[in-house]
C-alpha positions as CSV (number, residue, x, y, z in Angstrom):
1,M,27.5,31.8,39.6
2,A,30.5,33.5,38.0
3,K,31.9,29.7,37.5
4,V,28.5,28.8,35.5
5,N,28.5,31.7,33.2
6,F,32.2,31.2,32.3
7,M,31.5,27.6,31.4
8,L,28.5,29.0,29.4
9,Q,30.5,31.4,27.5
10,N,33.4,29.1,26.7
11,N,30.9,26.7,25.2
12,K,31.5,26.9,21.5
13,G,29.2,24.3,20.0
14,Y,28.5,20.4,20.2
15,L,31.1,17.8,20.9
16,L,31.7,15.1,18.5
17,L,30.5,12.8,21.2
18,E,27.0,14.6,21.5
19,A,26.6,14.5,17.8
20,M,27.3,10.8,17.6
21,F,25.0,10.2,20.5
22,G,22.3,12.0,18.4
23,V,22.9,9.9,15.6
24,L,22.8,6.9,17.6
25,L,19.6,7.6,19.0
26,I,18.1,8.6,15.8
27,S,19.2,5.3,14.1
28,S,18.1,3.1,17.0
29,M,14.4,4.6,16.6
30,L,14.5,4.2,13.1
31,S,15.7,0.6,13.5
32,V,12.7,0.0,15.6
33,C,10.2,1.7,13.5
34,L,11.1,0.8,9.9
35,P,9.9,-2.8,9.9
36,F,6.6,-1.7,11.4
37,I,6.3,0.8,8.7
38,Y,7.1,-1.7,6.0
39,I,4.5,-4.0,7.3
40,S,1.9,-1.3,7.3
41,Y,2.8,-0.6,3.7
42,Q,2.5,-4.1,2.3
43,E,-0.8,-4.6,4.2
44,Q,-1.9,-1.4,2.7
45,R,-1.2,-2.6,-0.9
46,T,-2.5,-6.0,-0.2
47,S,-5.9,-4.3,1.1
48,E,-5.8,-2.2,-2.5
49,Q,-5.3,-5.6,-4.2
50,L,-8.0,-7.4,-2.5
51,L,-10.6,-4.4,-3.1
52,Y,-9.7,-4.6,-6.7
53,A,-10.0,-8.2,-6.9
54,M,-13.6,-7.9,-5.1
55,T,-14.7,-5.4,-7.7
56,E,-13.5,-7.4,-10.5
57,A,-15.2,-10.4,-9.2
58,D,-18.5,-8.7,-8.8
59,H,-18.2,-6.9,-12.0
60,V,-17.5,-10.2,-13.9
61,A,-20.6,-11.8,-11.7
62,R,-22.8,-9.0,-13.3
63,T,-21.5,-9.1,-16.6
64,R,-22.2,-12.8,-16.6
65,N,-25.6,-12.5,-15.3
66,M,-26.7,-9.9,-18.1
67,S,-25.0,-11.7,-21.1
68,K,-25.6,-15.3,-19.6
69,L,-21.9,-16.2,-20.4
70,M,-20.9,-19.8,-19.9
71,L,-18.2,-20.9,-17.5
72,D,-15.0,-19.0,-17.6
73,E,-11.6,-19.4,-16.4
74,R,-8.7,-16.9,-17.3
75,E,-5.8,-15.2,-15.9
76,W,-4.2,-11.8,-16.1
77,I,-1.6,-9.7,-14.4
78,D,-2.1,-6.2,-12.9
79,D,0.5,-4.1,-11.1
80,G,2.9,-7.0,-11.0
81,I,0.2,-9.5,-9.3
82,E,-1.2,-12.5,-11.2
83,Y,-4.6,-12.8,-10.7
84,Q,-6.7,-16.3,-11.6
85,L,-10.6,-16.0,-12.4
86,L,-12.7,-19.0,-12.3
87,T,-16.4,-19.1,-12.7
88,R,-18.4,-22.2,-12.1
89,K,-22.0,-23.3,-11.7
90,G,-23.2,-24.3,-8.4
91,G,-25.9,-26.9,-7.5
92,T,-28.9,-24.5,-8.1
93,D,-29.1,-21.8,-10.9
94,E,-26.5,-19.9,-9.2
95,Y,-23.0,-19.0,-10.7
96,E,-19.8,-18.4,-8.4
97,T,-17.2,-16.2,-9.8
98,C,-13.8,-16.3,-7.6
99,I,-10.7,-14.4,-7.9
100,S,-7.5,-15.8,-6.1
101,F,-4.2,-14.1,-6.0
102,R,-1.0,-13.9,-3.9
103,G,-1.2,-10.6,-2.1
104,S,2.2,-8.3,-1.8
105,N,2.5,-9.9,1.7
106,Q,3.0,-13.3,0.1
107,K,-0.3,-14.6,1.3
108,E,-3.0,-16.3,-0.8
109,Y,-6.3,-14.7,-1.2
110,K,-9.6,-15.6,-2.8
111,T,-12.6,-13.6,-3.1
112,C,-16.2,-15.0,-4.7
113,A,-19.1,-13.2,-5.8
114,S,-22.6,-15.1,-6.7
115,S,-25.1,-14.3,-9.2
116,F,-28.2,-16.1,-10.7
């Protein structure tokens, strides 16, 4: 018991090896977690962009329905993403408004809304 007390009293702090082991442990955990955090961030941004495109397509379809606009085709950039809008007439009196864009995750997306 006296030997254990002597060892505890003589300990003045962490060894360099222990500190390096702690840094190694934290850096290895970060190297595993950071790619998943980045992918989650990209998917969240893409979800926000898709929601924006769906809202715009619905808004354009409703506006077209109220004002009886003709076929429309335009492009715009919002938050660094290029959106392309296309309104076309279907087989009946239905009009389809589609917005396509490339999301933050580099995948192509297309969302459409219909109106009469």
